[in-house]
C-alpha positions in Angstrom: 0.0 0.0 0.0 2.7 2.4 0.9 4.4 2.0 -2.5 1.2 2.9 -4.4 0.9 6.1 -2.4 4.6 7.0 -3.1 4.1 6.4 -6.8 1.1 8.6 -6.9 2.9 11.4 -5.0 5.9 11.1 -7.4 3.6 11.3 -10.4 1.8 14.4 -9.0 5.2 16.1 -8.3 6.3 15.5 -11.9 3.0 16.8 -13.2 3.3 19.9 -11.1 6.8 20.6 -12.3 5.6 20.4 -15.9 3.0 23.1 -15.3 5.4 25.2 -13.2 7.8 25.9 -16.1 5.8 26.8 -19.2 8.5 28.9 -20.6 10.8 25.9 -20.8 8.6 24.0 -23.2 7.5 24.9 -26.7 3.9 25.7 -27.2 1.2 28.0 -28.5 -1.7 29.9 -26.9 -4.5 32.0 -28.2 -4.6 35.3 -26.3 -7.4 37.9 -26.5 -8.5 41.2 -25.2 -12.0 42.8 -25.3 -13.0 46.5 -25.3 -16.5 47.9 -24.9 -17.0 51.5 -26.0 -19.1 53.8 -28.2 -18.5 53.8 -31.9 -16.7 51.0 -33.7 -13.3 52.4 -34.8 -12.2 53.3 -31.2 -12.9 49.9 -29.6 -11.4 48.2 -32.6 -8.1 50.2 -32.4 -8.0 49.9 -28.6 -8.6 46.2 -28.6 -5.6 45.7 -31.0 -3.3 48.0 -29.0 -4.2 46.5 -25.7 -3.8 42.9 -27.1 -0.2 43.8 -28.1 0.5 45.1 -24.6 -1.2 42.0 -23.0 0.9 39.7 -25.2 4.1 41.4 -24.1 3.1 41.3 -20.4 1.9 37.7 -20.6 5.1 36.4 -22.2 7.3 38.3 -19.8 5.4 36.9 -16.8 5.8 33.4 -18.2 9.5 33.8 -18.8 9.1 33.5 -22.6 11.8 35.6 -24.3 11.3 34.8 -28.0 7.8 34.3 -29.5 5.9 34.8 -32.7 2.5 36.3 -33.0 0.2 35.1 -35.7 -2.5 37.0 -37.6 -4.5 39.3 -35.3 -8.2 39.1 -35.7 -10.7 41.6 -34.4 -14.4 40.9 -34.2 -17.0 43.5 -33.1 -20.5 43.0 -32.0 -23.2 45.6 -31.4 -23.7 45.8 -27.6 -26.2 48.7 -27.3 -28.0 50.7 -30.0 -29.0 54.1 -28.7 -30.1 55.3 -32.2 -27.9 58.3 -32.0 -24.8 56.4 -31.0 -24.0 52.7 -31.0 -21.8 50.8 -28.4 -19.7 47.9 -29.6 -17.7 45.2 -27.9 -14.6 44.4 -29.9 -12.4 41.4 -29.2 -8.9 41.2 -30.6 -7.2 37.8 -30.6 -4.0 36.3 -31.9 -2.1 33.0 -31.7 1.2 33.3 -29.8 3.8 30.5 -30.2 7.2 30.1 -28.6 10.1 27.6 -29.2 
C-alpha cells in the first residue's frame, strides 16, 4: 500500500513541475483582449493596441523571451443601440507561439 501512495505522489510532483515551467517548453496559446466602447473604430483600435500590450506582459510573466504572433483578428458585436450612437464590444485575438 505504501508503494502505491509514493508512486502517486511522485507522479503528481512530476506533473506539477511540468506546469510550473511553461517557458521551458515549446507551445502555443491564443490570447485575446476585449474592449467595450461607443462607436466602432475606437474599440477596434483599442482592442488591437491592448492585445499587443497584453501579449508582451503575458510572455514576460511566463518567462518567454522569444515568440511569434500570428495574424491578429478583431471581431466586433453591437452591444447597445441608442439610435444616435452605438456601443460595440470588440475582441482582438492572436495565436502566440514560442520555441
